[in-house]
Structure formats: C-alpha cells, structure tokens
C-alpha positions in Angstrom: 57.4 103.6 110.3 60.5 104.8 108.7 60.6 108.7 108.7 63.6 109.2 106.4 66.7 107.5 105.0 70.0 108.6 103.4 72.0 106.5 101.0 74.6 108.9 99.6 77.4 107.3 101.7 80.1 105.2 100.1 83.2 103.4 101.4 83.7 102.0 104.9 80.9 103.5 106.9 81.8 102.1 110.4 81.9 105.5 112.1 78.8 106.5 114.0 76.9 109.6 112.9 77.3 112.4 115.5 74.6 115.0 116.2 76.1 118.5 115.8 72.9 120.6 116.0 69.2 120.1 115.8 68.5 117.9 112.7 72.2 118.0 111.7 74.5 115.0 111.8 78.3 114.6 111.2 79.0 111.6 109.0 82.3 109.8 108.6 83.5 107.2 106.1 86.9 105.9 104.8 88.0 104.5 101.5 86.4 101.0 101.4 84.1 98.7 99.6 82.4 100.5 96.7 83.7 103.9 95.9 81.3 106.2 94.1 81.9 109.6 92.6 85.3 108.7 91.2 86.6 107.1 94.3 86.6 110.3 96.4 85.9 108.9 99.9 85.9 112.5 101.3 82.6 113.0 99.5 81.0 110.7 102.1 82.3 112.8 105.0 80.4 115.9 106.1 77.2 117.1 107.6 73.7 116.1 106.6 70.6 118.0 107.5 67.1 116.5 108.0 64.2 118.8 107.1 60.5 118.7 106.8 59.3 118.1 103.2 55.6 118.1 102.5 54.1 115.3 104.6 57.5 113.7 105.5 61.2 114.4 105.9 64.2 114.4 103.7 68.0 114.3 104.4 70.5 116.0 102.3 74.2 117.1 102.5 74.6 120.5 104.1 78.4 120.2 103.2 80.9 117.6 102.1 84.5 117.4 103.1 87.1 118.1 100.4 89.9 115.9 101.8 88.9 114.7 105.3 88.1 111.0 105.9 87.7 108.8 108.9 89.2 105.5 109.9 87.2 103.3 112.3 86.9 106.1 114.9 83.9 108.3 114.4 84.4 112.0 113.6 83.9 114.4 116.5 82.5 117.9 116.9 82.9 120.6 119.5 82.7 124.3 119.8 82.0 124.9 116.1 84.7 122.6 114.8 84.8 119.0 113.6 87.7 116.5 113.6 88.3 113.5 111.4 91.3 111.2 111.6 92.1 109.1 108.5 93.8 105.7 108.2 97.3 107.3 108.0 96.8 109.3 111.2 96.2 112.7 109.6 93.8 114.8 111.7 91.6 117.1 109.7 90.0 120.0 111.6 87.1 121.7 109.7 84.5 124.3 110.4 81.5 122.4 111.5 79.1 124.9 109.9 80.7 125.2 106.4 83.2 122.2 106.1 86.0 124.6 105.4 89.3 123.0 106.3 91.1 124.7 109.2 94.2 122.5 109.4 95.4 119.0 108.5 98.4 117.4 110.2 99.7 113.9 111.0 99.3 112.9 114.7 102.1 111.0 116.6 99.5 108.3 117.5 98.7 107.3 113.9 95.4 105.8 112.8 92.5 106.2 115.3 90.1 103.3 115.9 88.6 104.6 119.2 86.3 107.6 118.8 88.0 110.9 119.9 86.7 112.7 123.0 86.6 116.2 124.3 87.5 116.6 128.0 88.1 119.9 129.7 87.9 121.6 126.3 90.8 119.6 124.9 90.6 117.0 122.1 91.9 113.4 122.9 92.9 111.3 120.0 93.4 107.6 120.8 95.9 106.0 118.3 95.2 102.4 117.6 98.7 101.4 118.8 98.1 102.9 122.2 99.4 106.5 121.8 97.0 109.2 123.1 97.5 112.7 121.6 95.9 115.6 123.4 95.2 118.8 121.4 94.2 122.3 122.2 90.9 123.4 120.7 92.5 126.0 118.4 92.8 127.0 114.8 96.3 125.5 114.6 97.2 121.9 115.7 98.8 122.4 119.1 99.8 119.3 120.9 99.5 119.5 124.7 100.8 116.0 125.3 101.3 112.5 124.0 101.1 109.4 126.2 102.0 105.8 125.5 99.4 103.4 127.1 101.6 100.4 126.6 105.2 99.7 125.6 105.4 99.0 121.9 106.7 95.6 121.2 108.3 94.6 117.9 105.7 93.4 115.5 105.6 89.6 115.3 107.3 88.1 112.2 106.7 84.9 110.4 109.0 84.1 107.5 110.2 87.7 107.4 106.6 89.1 107.1 104.6 90.9 109.8 102.0 88.8 111.5 98.6 90.4 112.4 97.4 90.3 115.9 99.3 93.3 117.4 97.5 95.0 120.2 94.9 97.6 119.1 93.2 100.3 121.2 89.5 100.0 120.3 87.6 102.2 122.6 87.8 105.0 125.2 85.2 106.6 127.5 85.3 109.0 130.4 84.8 107.7 133.9 84.7 109.5 137.3 88.1 107.9 138.1 89.6 109.0 134.8 89.6 107.3 131.4 88.6 103.7 130.6 90.5 102.5 127.5 89.9 99.1 126.0 92.5 97.2 124.0 91.5 93.8 122.5 92.8 91.9 125.6 93.1 94.5 128.4 90.9 97.2 130.0 92.9 100.2 131.4 91.8 102.9 133.8 94.0 106.0 133.6 93.6 108.8 136.1 93.0 112.3 134.7 
C-alpha cells in the first residue's frame, strides 16, 4: 500500500533523495526534460518533509533552493549544511534547515556525477573527469586538496569536432583500504 507520494519535482531527477532528519529528505534535480515554474530547476531542489495528515501522510516542501541545482551526483548533507554541485561544477553550500545559501563557487573538478562523500569531517567532491576536490566543512569554500585520478588525455576529435566517450568518474564509496572509485572502464582503490 502506497503511504505517500510527491510529484512537485521537474527536470532531470537522477539524484537520489537523501535523508537529513526524521521524515525530511534532501532532493536534487538539474535542468532537464520538462521545466515547470518558468524553467527554474532550483525550485526542484530542497528539502521535503513528510507528516501525518488525518488517516494518512503528506509530503510538502520545507524549503526550496534559490539557485542550487544538482548534476547526476546526489546532493549531500552533513552537520547542518547541504551541498549541491551543478553541471558547470559550481558547488552550492546551503543551510540544511532553512535553505539559505552560505556560498557558491566553482570547483576545480567541474561537474560531479559521483555522489559527494563526507570523510573525517571533510567534503569530497568527485569531478566527472577524475579530479577530486576536498573541502573543509566551513562557512567559506576552503579547498584542502585536489587530486587527479588519471592523466587527462586530449579529447578525441573527428572532423574537428569532439567525440564522446571520454572517461567519466561515475561512483565513489569508502572502503577500509581507502576509497573505491569507478570510472566507466576501471575500478580504482586509493589509500586514505
């Protein structure tokens, strides 16, 4: 039996909802298929809250982002903050309770397809082209380090036009030995 549903999300909704508190979920989306509300994809990014309503439940926006959107990577929450990384590689840090923007800055790693992680209180952003950016958990964007997972090769050309098929970093997960990072064709283990 379905307990509740929520259909106020437009755009590309590939990011996974993330629980941020009891009955509260961080939602990410990017500009995509059908844009509602004047094409503002940020209106589909924020926190929903599920509450008891009569005999059932209802879900409604607690807050919506003003500018933050996600790419393929899910948004991430930790210690009262939430992070979204858009298709252009801009990281938006917002207050997870209110949605108020704390900062927005471009990352060296560009667009993020692998969902960010928190390890040791630091935020790890995995750029789709193999650049990992590590941030302090602070109210300003403070980079601790950037690391290139593989050497960037020139983009393949065909008739003067770029050809798709360049390596993409799709996923990252912690492991006792370090980090497991999956590119389309290679699995890496990086020691912490």
